[in-house]
N, CA, C and O atoms as CSV, one atom per row, in Angstrom:
chain,resi,resn,atom,element,x,y,z
A,1,MET,N,N,-11.065,8.764,-13.499
A,1,MET,CA,C,-9.709,8.882,-13.649
A,1,MET,C,C,-8.847,8.014,-14.676
A,1,MET,O,O,-9.226,6.893,-15.015
A,2,ASP,N,N,-7.650,8.597,-15.161
A,2,ASP,CA,C,-6.931,8.142,-16.355
A,2,ASP,C,C,-6.072,7.158,-15.803
A,2,ASP,O,O,-5.313,7.433,-14.874
A,3,LYS,N,N,-6.140,6.025,-16.313
A,3,LYS,CA,C,-5.138,4.772,-15.813
A,3,LYS,C,C,-3.761,5.467,-15.605
A,3,LYS,O,O,-3.117,5.276,-14.574
A,4,ARG,N,N,-3.409,6.119,-16.412
A,4,ARG,CA,C,-2.033,6.758,-16.423
A,4,ARG,C,C,-1.696,7.724,-15.090
A,4,ARG,O,O,-0.569,7.936,-14.644
A,5,ALA,N,N,-2.922,8.238,-14.587
A,5,ALA,CA,C,-2.529,8.577,-12.957
A,5,ALA,C,C,-1.883,7.799,-12.100
A,5,ALA,O,O,-1.216,8.168,-11.134
A,6,PHE,N,N,-2.103,6.636,-12.493
A,6,PHE,CA,C,-1.632,5.586,-11.166
A,6,PHE,C,C,-0.319,4.963,-11.467
A,6,PHE,O,O,0.000,4.113,-10.636
A,7,ASN,N,N,0.559,5.162,-12.463
A,7,ASN,CA,C,1.411,4.460,-13.232
A,7,ASN,C,C,2.579,4.710,-12.178
A,7,ASN,O,O,3.263,3.733,-11.870
A,8,THR,N,N,2.859,5.957,-11.597
A,8,THR,CA,C,4.057,6.133,-10.707
A,8,THR,C,C,3.835,5.488,-9.340
A,8,THR,O,O,4.804,5.159,-8.657
A,9,LEU,N,N,2.614,5.306,-8.939
A,9,LEU,CA,C,2.138,4.598,-7.698
A,9,LEU,C,C,2.221,3.246,-7.750
A,9,LEU,O,O,2.816,2.623,-6.871
A,10,VAL,N,N,1.637,2.650,-8.783
A,10,VAL,CA,C,1.591,1.432,-8.872
A,10,VAL,C,C,3.032,0.595,-8.988
A,10,VAL,O,O,3.385,-0.440,-8.424
A,11,GLU,N,N,3.705,1.433,-9.920
A,11,GLU,CA,C,5.362,1.013,-10.359
A,11,GLU,C,C,6.132,0.808,-9.097
A,11,GLU,O,O,6.945,-0.085,-8.859
A,12,TYR,N,N,5.684,1.923,-8.220
A,12,TYR,CA,C,6.622,2.068,-6.841
A,12,TYR,C,C,6.021,1.152,-5.985
A,12,TYR,O,O,6.925,0.609,-5.351
A,13,LEU,N,N,5.028,0.753,-5.688
A,13,LEU,CA,C,4.369,-0.404,-4.842
A,13,LEU,C,C,4.660,-1.969,-5.263
A,13,LEU,O,O,4.590,-2.992,-4.582
A,14,GLU,N,N,5.073,-1.732,-6.877
A,14,GLU,CA,C,5.409,-3.405,-7.246
A,14,GLU,C,C,6.838,-3.392,-6.729
A,14,GLU,O,O,7.284,-4.531,-6.593
A,15,LYS,N,N,7.687,-2.407,-6.400
A,15,LYS,CA,C,8.949,-2.767,-5.853
A,15,LYS,C,C,8.688,-3.178,-4.335
A,15,LYS,O,O,9.492,-3.972,-3.845
A,16,VAL,N,N,8.094,-2.915,-3.888
A,16,VAL,CA,C,8.075,-3.207,-2.405
A,16,VAL,C,C,8.140,-4.533,-2.177
A,16,VAL,O,O,7.297,-5.265,-2.696
A,17,PRO,N,N,9.225,-5.092,-1.303
A,17,PRO,CA,C,9.331,-6.430,-1.017
A,17,PRO,C,C,8.020,-6.651,-0.425
A,17,PRO,O,O,7.458,-5.699,0.117
A,18,ALA,N,N,7.358,-8.023,-0.475
A,18,ALA,CA,C,6.476,-9.162,-0.044
A,18,ALA,C,C,4.712,-8.483,-1.052
A,18,ALA,O,O,3.750,-9.230,-1.234
A,19,ILE,N,N,4.744,-7.310,-1.423
A,19,ILE,CA,C,4.028,-6.871,-2.522
A,19,ILE,C,C,4.132,-7.553,-3.816
A,19,ILE,O,O,5.026,-7.411,-4.650
A,20,GLU,N,N,2.698,-8.607,-3.897
A,20,GLU,CA,C,2.534,-8.987,-5.202
A,20,GLU,C,C,2.306,-8.184,-6.112
A,20,GLU,O,O,2.005,-7.010,-5.899
A,21,LYS,N,N,2.435,-8.795,-7.462
A,21,LYS,CA,C,1.939,-8.212,-8.790
A,21,LYS,C,C,1.151,-9.144,-9.095
A,21,LYS,O,O,1.283,-10.332,-8.800
A,22,PRO,N,N,-0.082,-8.431,-9.965
A,22,PRO,CA,C,-0.210,-7.160,-10.187
A,22,PRO,C,C,-0.745,-6.255,-9.160
A,22,PRO,O,O,-1.496,-6.749,-8.319
A,23,VAL,N,N,-0.494,-5.120,-9.109
A,23,VAL,CA,C,-1.368,-4.082,-8.057
A,23,VAL,C,C,-2.489,-3.468,-9.036
A,23,VAL,O,O,-2.115,-2.868,-10.044
A,24,ALA,N,N,-3.467,-3.571,-8.833
A,24,ALA,CA,C,-4.901,-2.843,-9.410
A,24,ALA,C,C,-5.281,-1.568,-8.963
A,24,ALA,O,O,-5.148,-1.123,-7.823
A,25,SER,N,N,-5.725,-1.056,-9.870
A,25,SER,CA,C,-6.122,0.565,-9.539
A,25,SER,C,C,-7.720,0.790,-9.926
A,25,SER,O,O,-8.410,-0.049,-10.505
A,26,GLY,N,N,-8.076,1.843,-9.571
A,26,GLY,CA,C,-9.403,2.360,-10.214
A,26,GLY,C,C,-9.772,3.473,-9.656
A,26,GLY,O,O,-8.991,3.871,-8.793
A,27,SER,N,N,-10.923,4.277,-9.895
A,27,SER,CA,C,-11.391,4.999,-9.277
A,27,SER,C,C,-13.088,5.218,-9.486
A,27,SER,O,O,-13.650,4.496,-10.309
A,28,ASP,N,N,-13.668,5.956,-8.926
A,28,ASP,CA,C,-15.335,5.999,-9.152
A,28,ASP,C,C,-15.876,7.475,-9.669
A,28,ASP,O,O,-15.108,8.406,-9.911
A,29,GLU,N,N,-16.816,7.523,-9.755
A,29,GLU,CA,C,-17.258,8.758,-10.716
A,29,GLU,C,C,-17.335,10.043,-9.744
A,29,GLU,O,O,-18.148,10.915,-10.048
A,30,ASN,N,N,-16.680,10.185,-8.797
A,30,ASN,CA,C,-16.770,11.154,-7.906
A,30,ASN,C,C,-15.268,11.424,-7.701
A,30,ASN,O,O,-14.940,12.261,-6.859
A,31,GLY,N,N,-14.359,10.785,-8.397
A,31,GLY,CA,C,-12.757,10.944,-8.647
A,31,GLY,C,C,-12.407,10.230,-7.350
A,31,GLY,O,O,-11.208,10.433,-7.159
A,32,LEU,N,N,-12.832,9.610,-6.538
A,32,LEU,CA,C,-12.048,9.100,-5.420
A,32,LEU,C,C,-11.314,7.639,-5.988
A,32,LEU,O,O,-11.869,6.910,-6.810
A,33,TRP,N,N,-10.309,7.429,-5.541
A,33,TRP,CA,C,-9.483,6.203,-6.332
A,33,TRP,C,C,-9.172,5.322,-5.356
A,33,TRP,O,O,-9.493,5.610,-4.203
A,34,TRP,N,N,-8.618,4.317,-5.580
A,34,TRP,CA,C,-8.259,3.075,-4.891
A,34,TRP,C,C,-7.001,2.328,-5.545
A,34,TRP,O,O,-6.741,2.359,-6.748
A,35,ILE,N,N,-6.183,1.583,-4.468
A,35,ILE,CA,C,-5.329,0.490,-5.201
A,35,ILE,C,C,-5.563,-0.461,-4.285
A,35,ILE,O,O,-5.815,-0.259,-3.097
A,36,LYS,N,N,-5.455,-1.801,-4.988
A,36,LYS,CA,C,-5.520,-2.898,-4.418
A,36,LYS,C,C,-4.386,-4.223,-4.721
A,36,LYS,O,O,-4.058,-4.494,-5.876
A,37,PHE,N,N,-3.875,-4.954,-3.585
A,37,PHE,CA,C,-2.481,-5.707,-3.835
A,37,PHE,C,C,-2.842,-6.822,-3.049
A,37,PHE,O,O,-3.835,-6.836,-2.322
A,38,SER,N,N,-2.070,-7.732,-3.182
A,38,SER,CA,C,-1.870,-8.777,-2.366
A,38,SER,C,C,-0.549,-8.711,-1.570
A,38,SER,O,O,0.302,-8.020,-2.130
A,39,ILE,N,N,-0.146,-9.301,-0.318
A,39,ILE,CA,C,1.141,-9.253,0.155
A,39,ILE,C,C,1.528,-10.935,0.221
A,39,ILE,O,O,0.687,-11.833,0.248
A,40,ASP,N,N,2.628,-11.072,0.235
A,40,ASP,CA,C,2.942,-12.552,0.791
A,40,ASP,C,C,3.110,-12.668,2.152
A,40,ASP,O,O,4.099,-12.249,2.753
A,41,THR,N,N,2.048,-13.299,2.717
A,41,THR,CA,C,2.379,-13.311,4.185
A,41,THR,C,C,3.719,-14.092,4.708
A,41,THR,O,O,4.271,-13.903,5.792
A,42,PHE,N,N,4.122,-15.028,3.671
A,42,PHE,CA,C,5.319,-15.653,4.461
A,42,PHE,C,C,6.783,-14.730,4.104
A,42,PHE,O,O,7.894,-14.910,4.603
A,43,HIS,N,N,6.412,-13.779,3.157
A,43,HIS,CA,C,7.777,-13.039,3.158
A,43,HIS,C,C,8.268,-12.329,4.552
A,43,HIS,O,O,7.453,-11.724,5.248
A,44,PRO,N,N,9.596,-12.436,4.905
A,44,PRO,CA,C,10.142,-11.971,6.229
A,44,PRO,C,C,10.062,-10.528,6.427
A,44,PRO,O,O,10.455,-9.956,7.444
A,45,CYS,N,N,9.437,-9.858,5.221
A,45,CYS,CA,C,9.129,-8.235,5.573
A,45,CYS,C,C,7.582,-8.153,5.444
A,45,CYS,O,O,7.149,-7.001,5.464
A,46,ALA,N,N,6.524,-9.294,5.297
A,46,ALA,CA,C,5.334,-8.810,5.103
A,46,ALA,C,C,4.735,-7.821,6.249
A,46,ALA,O,O,3.887,-6.986,5.936
A,47,TRP,N,N,5.148,-7.929,7.427
A,47,TRP,CA,C,4.332,-7.205,8.124
A,47,TRP,C,C,5.141,-6.170,8.768
A,47,TRP,O,O,4.584,-5.587,9.698
A,48,LYS,N,N,6.342,-5.812,8.473
A,48,LYS,CA,C,7.068,-4.342,8.473
A,48,LYS,C,C,6.224,-3.459,7.261
A,48,LYS,O,O,5.717,-2.359,7.484
A,49,VAL,N,N,6.176,-4.168,5.918
A,49,VAL,CA,C,5.154,-3.464,4.895
A,49,VAL,C,C,4.189,-3.104,5.422
A,49,VAL,O,O,3.909,-1.906,5.452
A,50,VAL,N,N,3.363,-4.105,6.020
A,50,VAL,CA,C,1.893,-3.335,6.563
A,50,VAL,C,C,2.242,-2.376,7.358
A,50,VAL,O,O,1.707,-1.286,7.156
A,51,GLN,N,N,3.207,-2.496,8.456
A,51,GLN,CA,C,3.110,-1.461,9.462
A,51,GLN,C,C,3.897,-0.127,8.993
A,51,GLN,O,O,3.928,0.855,9.736
A,52,GLU,N,N,4.515,-0.134,7.764
A,52,GLU,CA,C,5.047,1.141,7.307
A,52,GLU,C,C,4.083,1.714,6.266
A,52,GLU,O,O,4.051,2.928,6.068
A,53,ILE,N,N,3.300,0.869,5.602
A,53,ILE,CA,C,2.360,1.499,4.453
A,53,ILE,C,C,1.309,2.070,5.352
A,53,ILE,O,O,0.803,3.134,4.998
A,54,GLY,N,N,0.760,1.298,6.887
A,54,GLY,CA,C,-0.157,2.006,7.589
A,54,GLY,C,C,0.143,3.182,8.287
A,54,GLY,O,O,-0.724,4.026,8.518
A,55,HIS,N,N,1.296,3.298,8.635
A,55,HIS,CA,C,1.759,4.510,9.429
A,55,HIS,C,C,1.535,5.385,8.669
A,55,HIS,O,O,0.778,6.253,9.104
A,56,VAL,N,N,2.110,5.579,7.118
A,56,VAL,CA,C,2.051,6.618,6.371
A,56,VAL,C,C,0.581,7.124,5.910
A,56,VAL,O,O,0.076,8.237,6.063
A,57,CYS,N,N,-0.028,5.785,5.207
A,57,CYS,CA,C,-1.483,6.093,4.769
A,57,CYS,C,C,-2.447,6.376,6.137
A,57,CYS,O,O,-3.488,7.014,5.981
A,58,ASN,N,N,-2.124,5.954,7.283
A,58,ASN,CA,C,-3.277,6.176,8.134
A,58,ASN,C,C,-3.180,7.018,9.278
A,58,ASN,O,O,-4.148,7.612,9.754
A,59,TYR,N,N,-1.694,7.088,9.847
A,59,TYR,CA,C,-1.589,7.947,11.162
A,59,TYR,C,C,0.001,8.329,10.777
A,59,TYR,O,O,0.889,7.720,11.371
A,60,LEU,N,N,0.292,9.176,9.942
A,60,LEU,CA,C,1.315,10.041,9.605
A,60,LEU,C,C,1.627,10.769,10.618
A,60,LEU,O,O,2.709,10.616,11.185
A,61,SER,N,N,0.729,11.680,11.009
A,61,SER,CA,C,0.932,12.738,11.939
A,61,SER,C,C,-0.472,12.867,12.890
A,61,SER,O,O,-1.542,12.371,12.535
A,62,LEU,N,N,-0.317,13.492,13.950
A,62,LEU,CA,C,-1.902,13.671,14.526
A,62,LEU,C,C,-2.284,14.720,14.224
A,62,LEU,O,O,-3.456,14.949,14.525
A,63,ASN,N,N,-1.516,15.806,13.519
A,63,ASN,CA,C,-2.417,17.348,12.862
A,63,ASN,C,C,-2.574,17.083,11.457
A,63,ASN,O,O,-3.413,17.577,10.703
A,64,GLU,N,N,-1.671,16.246,11.188
A,64,GLU,CA,C,-1.577,16.081,9.623
A,64,GLU,C,C,-1.838,14.986,8.799
A,64,GLU,O,O,-0.966,14.629,8.007
A,65,ARG,N,N,-2.960,14.368,8.867
A,65,ARG,CA,C,-3.146,13.053,8.369
A,65,ARG,C,C,-3.347,13.286,6.736
A,65,ARG,O,O,-3.706,14.363,6.261
A,66,LEU,N,N,-3.052,12.082,5.947
A,66,LEU,CA,C,-3.230,12.044,4.622
A,66,LEU,C,C,-4.483,11.399,4.438
A,66,LEU,O,O,-4.805,10.401,5.083
A,67,PRO,N,N,-5.289,12.007,3.470
A,67,PRO,CA,C,-6.731,11.757,3.373
A,67,PRO,C,C,-6.660,10.251,2.624
A,67,PRO,O,O,-7.242,10.085,1.553
A,68,THR,N,N,-6.026,9.346,3.162
A,68,THR,CA,C,-5.994,7.771,2.655
A,68,THR,C,C,-6.430,7.330,3.705
A,68,THR,O,O,-6.457,7.907,4.792
A,69,VAL,N,N,-6.988,5.736,3.311
A,69,VAL,CA,C,-7.063,4.785,4.410
A,69,VAL,C,C,-6.184,3.704,3.706
A,69,VAL,O,O,-5.910,3.557,2.515
A,70,PHE,N,N,-5.854,3.049,4.731
A,70,PHE,CA,C,-4.875,1.454,4.262
A,70,PHE,C,C,-5.692,0.343,5.058
A,70,PHE,O,O,-5.724,0.493,6.280
A,71,TYR,N,N,-6.270,-0.610,4.587
A,71,TYR,CA,C,-7.127,-1.730,4.886
A,71,TYR,C,C,-7.073,-3.012,4.315
A,71,TYR,O,O,-6.862,-3.144,3.110
A,72,PRO,N,N,-7.268,-4.110,5.174
A,72,PRO,CA,C,-7.239,-5.413,4.402
A,72,PRO,C,C,-8.864,-5.688,4.056
A,72,PRO,O,O,-9.856,-5.163,4.561
A,73,VAL,N,N,-8.783,-6.464,3.255
A,73,VAL,CA,C,-10.041,-7.195,2.589
A,73,VAL,C,C,-10.313,-8.257,2.328
A,73,VAL,O,O,-9.311,-8.640,1.724
A,74,SER,N,N,-11.124,-9.207,2.356
A,74,SER,CA,C,-11.371,-10.816,2.236
A,74,SER,C,C,-12.622,-11.014,2.057
A,74,SER,O,O,-13.530,-10.413,2.630
A,75,PRO,N,N,-12.735,-11.955,1.169
A,75,PRO,CA,C,-13.997,-12.325,0.970
A,75,PRO,C,C,-14.513,-13.384,2.225
A,75,PRO,O,O,-13.500,-13.717,2.839
A,76,PRO,N,N,-15.572,-13.944,2.742
A,76,PRO,CA,C,-15.796,-14.758,3.878
A,76,PRO,C,C,-14.809,-16.171,3.656
A,76,PRO,O,O,-14.940,-17.104,2.865
A,77,PRO,N,N,-13.593,-15.851,4.893
A,77,PRO,CA,C,-12.767,-17.145,4.870
A,77,PRO,C,C,-13.475,-18.670,4.863
A,77,PRO,O,O,-12.911,-19.560,4.226
A,78,TYR,N,N,-14.517,-18.904,5.466
A,78,TYR,CA,C,-15.056,-19.843,5.547
A,78,TYR,C,C,-15.637,-20.705,4.390
A,78,TYR,O,O,-15.844,-21.918,4.380
A,79,LEU,N,N,-15.861,-19.722,3.356
A,79,LEU,CA,C,-15.833,-20.052,2.005
A,79,LEU,C,C,-14.838,-20.002,0.685
A,79,LEU,O,O,-15.086,-20.146,-0.512
A,80,ASN,N,N,-13.625,-19.742,1.389
A,80,ASN,CA,C,-12.859,-19.842,0.518
A,80,ASN,C,C,-11.381,-20.359,0.834
A,80,ASN,O,O,-10.868,-21.261,0.171
A,81,GLY,N,N,-10.758,-19.745,1.855
A,81,GLY,CA,C,-9.320,-20.386,2.141
A,81,GLY,C,C,-8.710,-19.161,3.069
A,81,GLY,O,O,-9.302,-18.117,3.344
A,82,GLY,N,N,-7.786,-19.429,3.356
A,82,GLY,CA,C,-6.755,-18.493,4.162
A,82,GLY,C,C,-6.145,-17.357,3.593
A,82,GLY,O,O,-6.140,-17.117,2.386
A,83,PRO,N,N,-5.533,-16.527,4.636
A,83,PRO,CA,C,-4.779,-15.410,4.114
A,83,PRO,C,C,-3.712,-15.328,2.987
A,83,PRO,O,O,-3.285,-14.231,2.628
A,84,GLU,N,N,-3.296,-16.450,2.448
A,84,GLU,CA,C,-2.012,-16.787,1.744
A,84,GLU,C,C,-2.733,-16.582,0.326
A,84,GLU,O,O,-2.036,-16.342,-0.660
A,85,GLU,N,N,-4.343,-16.691,0.203
A,85,GLU,CA,C,-4.587,-17.055,-1.446
A,85,GLU,C,C,-5.690,-15.849,-1.286
A,85,GLU,O,O,-6.043,-15.509,-2.415
A,86,PHE,N,N,-6.358,-15.081,-0.260
A,86,PHE,CA,C,-7.379,-14.535,-0.198
A,86,PHE,C,C,-7.548,-13.445,0.520
A,86,PHE,O,O,-8.596,-12.803,0.455
A,87,LEU,N,N,-6.449,-13.071,1.360
A,87,LEU,CA,C,-6.524,-11.379,1.669
A,87,LEU,C,C,-6.131,-10.698,0.960
A,87,LEU,O,O,-5.259,-11.193,0.246
A,88,SER,N,N,-6.409,-9.493,0.741
A,88,SER,CA,C,-5.850,-8.300,-0.232
A,88,SER,C,C,-5.862,-7.060,0.858
A,88,SER,O,O,-6.432,-7.084,1.949
A,89,TRP,N,N,-5.259,-6.204,0.422
A,89,TRP,CA,C,-4.706,-4.873,0.902
A,89,TRP,C,C,-5.517,-3.592,-0.028
A,89,TRP,O,O,-5.582,-3.751,-1.247
A,90,VAL,N,N,-6.077,-2.429,0.552
A,90,VAL,CA,C,-6.767,-1.522,-0.243
A,90,VAL,C,C,-6.010,-0.308,0.274
A,90,VAL,O,O,-5.737,-0.318,1.474
A,91,ILE,N,N,-5.663,0.647,-0.394
A,91,ILE,CA,C,-5.350,2.069,0.096
A,91,ILE,C,C,-6.245,2.803,-0.814
A,91,ILE,O,O,-6.095,2.815,-2.036
A,92,GLU,N,N,-7.311,3.500,-0.087
A,92,GLU,CA,C,-7.960,4.568,-0.711
A,92,GLU,C,C,-8.133,5.882,-0.534
A,92,GLU,O,O,-7.978,6.212,0.642
A,93,THR,N,N,-8.474,7.012,-1.482
A,93,THR,CA,C,-8.458,8.171,-0.911
A,93,THR,C,C,-10.035,8.693,-0.466
A,93,THR,O,O,-11.030,8.062,-0.823
A,94,LYS,N,N,-10.106,9.825,0.290
A,94,LYS,CA,C,-10.879,10.074,0.816
A,94,LYS,C,C,-11.268,11.460,0.196
A,94,LYS,O,O,-12.258,12.061,0.612
A,95,ASP,N,N,-10.564,11.905,-0.693
A,95,ASP,CA,C,-10.268,13.434,-0.905
A,95,ASP,C,C,-9.936,13.353,-2.641
A,95,ASP,O,O,-8.806,13.039,-3.018
A,96,LYS,N,N,-10.973,13.649,-3.570
A,96,LYS,CA,C,-10.664,13.714,-4.855
A,96,LYS,C,C,-9.806,14.422,-5.659
A,96,LYS,O,O,-9.616,14.296,-6.869
A,97,ASP,N,N,-9.008,15.629,-4.407
A,97,ASP,CA,C,-7.653,16.517,-4.873
A,97,ASP,C,C,-6.554,15.520,-4.779
A,97,ASP,O,O,-5.768,15.387,-5.717
A,98,PHE,N,N,-6.464,14.838,-3.730
A,98,PHE,CA,C,-5.536,14.028,-3.472
A,98,PHE,C,C,-5.081,12.729,-4.534
A,98,PHE,O,O,-5.710,11.687,-4.718
A,99,LYS,N,N,-4.012,13.075,-5.049
A,99,LYS,CA,C,-3.697,12.107,-6.408
A,99,LYS,C,C,-2.613,11.123,-5.978
A,99,LYS,O,O,-1.749,11.222,-5.106
A,100,PRO,N,N,-2.954,9.978,-6.984
A,100,PRO,CA,C,-1.959,8.602,-6.636
A,100,PRO,C,C,-0.453,9.179,-6.635
A,100,PRO,O,O,0.267,8.857,-5.689
A,101,GLY,N,N,0.030,9.966,-7.589
A,101,GLY,CA,C,1.354,10.461,-7.787
A,101,GLY,C,C,1.588,11.274,-6.246
A,101,GLY,O,O,2.665,11.231,-5.652
A,102,THR,N,N,0.693,11.817,-5.868
A,102,THR,CA,C,1.058,12.602,-4.356
A,102,THR,C,C,1.228,11.619,-3.382
A,102,THR,O,O,2.064,11.762,-2.490
A,103,LEU,N,N,0.395,10.465,-3.483
A,103,LEU,CA,C,0.537,9.489,-2.421
A,103,LEU,C,C,2.107,8.609,-2.703
A,103,LEU,O,O,2.627,8.105,-1.708
A,104,MET,N,N,2.676,8.485,-3.798
A,104,MET,CA,C,3.628,7.962,-3.929
A,104,MET,C,C,4.762,8.607,-3.376
A,104,MET,O,O,5.739,8.036,-2.893
A,105,LYS,N,N,4.571,9.871,-3.478
A,105,LYS,CA,C,5.936,10.477,-3.274
A,105,LYS,C,C,5.785,10.739,-1.486
A,105,LYS,O,O,6.801,11.102,-0.893
A,106,TRP,N,N,4.670,10.565,-0.808
A,106,TRP,CA,C,4.972,10.478,0.509
A,106,TRP,C,C,5.112,9.186,0.941
A,106,TRP,O,O,5.490,9.136,2.111
A,107,LEU,N,N,4.909,7.893,0.304
A,107,LEU,CA,C,5.323,6.818,0.642
A,107,LEU,C,C,6.892,6.598,0.192
A,107,LEU,O,O,7.487,5.689,0.771
A,108,GLU,N,N,7.463,7.211,-0.600
A,108,GLU,CA,C,8.749,7.275,-1.192
A,108,GLU,C,C,9.759,8.026,-0.201
A,108,GLU,O,O,10.977,7.846,-0.186
A,109,GLY,N,N,8.933,9.027,0.744
A,109,GLY,CA,C,9.887,9.937,1.460
A,109,GLY,C,C,9.735,9.421,2.657
A,109,GLY,O,O,9.945,10.196,3.590
A,110,HIS,N,N,9.315,7.925,3.009
A,110,HIS,CA,C,8.804,7.866,4.439
A,110,HIS,C,C,9.247,6.080,4.494
A,110,HIS,O,O,9.562,5.603,5.585
A,111,LEU,N,N,9.234,5.283,3.362
A,111,LEU,CA,C,9.536,3.938,3.376
A,111,LEU,C,C,11.138,3.743,3.045
A,111,LEU,O,O,11.739,4.542,2.327
A,112,PRO,N,N,11.727,2.665,3.609
A,112,PRO,CA,C,12.937,2.572,3.562
A,112,PRO,C,C,13.433,2.785,1.938
A,112,PRO,O,O,12.659,2.528,1.016
A,113,ARG,N,N,14.819,3.286,1.706
A,113,ARG,CA,C,15.244,3.569,0.691
A,113,ARG,C,C,16.495,2.956,0.133
A,113,ARG,O,O,17.496,3.183,0.813
A,114,PRO,N,N,16.639,2.360,-0.756
A,114,PRO,CA,C,15.842,2.266,-2.019
A,114,PRO,C,C,14.806,1.215,-1.695
A,114,PRO,O,O,15.177,0.310,-0.949
A,115,VAL,N,N,13.338,1.193,-2.223
A,115,VAL,CA,C,12.540,0.701,-1.744
A,115,VAL,C,C,12.544,-0.866,-1.771
A,115,VAL,O,O,12.178,-1.693,-0.936
A,116,ASP,N,N,13.168,-1.001,-3.208
A,116,ASP,CA,C,13.199,-2.632,-3.314
A,116,ASP,C,C,14.554,-3.178,-2.770
A,116,ASP,O,O,14.844,-4.265,-3.271
A,117,ASP,N,N,15.378,-2.738,-1.947
A,117,ASP,CA,C,16.326,-3.094,-1.101
A,117,ASP,C,C,16.096,-3.785,-0.019
A,117,ASP,O,O,15.949,-3.140,1.019
A,118,LEU,N,N,16.010,-5.174,0.028
A,118,LEU,CA,C,15.626,-6.089,0.852
A,118,LEU,C,C,16.115,-5.601,2.424
A,118,LEU,O,O,15.387,-5.429,3.402
A,119,THR,N,N,17.490,-5.450,2.331
A,119,THR,CA,C,18.460,-5.216,3.539
A,119,THR,C,C,17.727,-3.808,4.400
A,119,THR,O,O,17.628,-3.738,5.625
A,120,GLN,N,N,17.304,-2.841,3.501
A,120,GLN,CA,C,17.038,-1.700,4.199
A,120,GLN,C,C,15.667,-2.022,5.139
A,120,GLN,O,O,15.449,-1.532,6.247
A,121,TRP,N,N,14.897,-2.865,4.493
A,121,TRP,CA,C,13.513,-3.408,5.370
A,121,TRP,C,C,13.811,-4.231,6.794
A,121,TRP,O,O,13.078,-4.174,7.782
A,122,LEU,N,N,15.034,-5.003,6.688
A,122,LEU,CA,C,15.471,-5.892,7.530
A,122,LEU,C,C,16.356,-5.401,8.686
A,122,LEU,O,O,16.894,-6.135,9.514
A,123,ILE,N,N,16.433,-4.086,8.632
A,123,ILE,CA,C,17.358,-3.388,9.596
A,123,ILE,C,C,16.517,-3.575,10.877
A,123,ILE,O,O,15.316,-3.322,10.968
A,124,ASP,N,N,17.444,-4.131,12.011
A,124,ASP,CA,C,16.965,-4.043,13.331
A,124,ASP,C,C,16.761,-2.745,13.993
A,124,ASP,O,O,17.607,-1.852,14.040
A,125,GLU,N,N,15.502,-2.698,14.535
A,125,GLU,CA,C,15.534,-1.306,15.156
A,125,GLU,C,C,16.067,-1.155,16.509
A,125,GLU,O,O,16.127,-0.080,17.107
A,126,ASN,N,N,16.483,-2.383,16.998
A,126,ASN,CA,C,17.267,-2.267,18.292
A,126,ASN,C,C,18.491,-2.097,18.359
A,126,ASN,O,O,19.016,-2.030,19.471
A,127,GLU,N,N,19.196,-1.992,17.278
A,127,GLU,CA,C,20.529,-2.059,16.866
A,127,GLU,C,C,20.867,-0.446,17.120
A,127,GLU,O,O,21.991,-0.006,16.881
């Protein structure tokens, strides 16, 4: 897959609070693609970001789930260190026809807006 196919998704994710640059991307010979990034675990929005992206990528709807999976990856902690340095997050597709730009549109439609406005992420749901 051409790297240009990832541009809008990478640019969008790099605006999300707590996501650290750079955002990496790639694909395999079957056209299945992935995005990998780190999240600043000390950022006040870190777990909100995980929750929001997890909702869209893993469980948007009971009846119509996206063909994506969002999950953490790490080398062995006992050999390397803690999550601040070695925990990464991956979004991958399970459908070669589902394009990175399509996921960007789904994220854009469901994550706080504008995505880079910290105040939109910090809104208390109990108010």
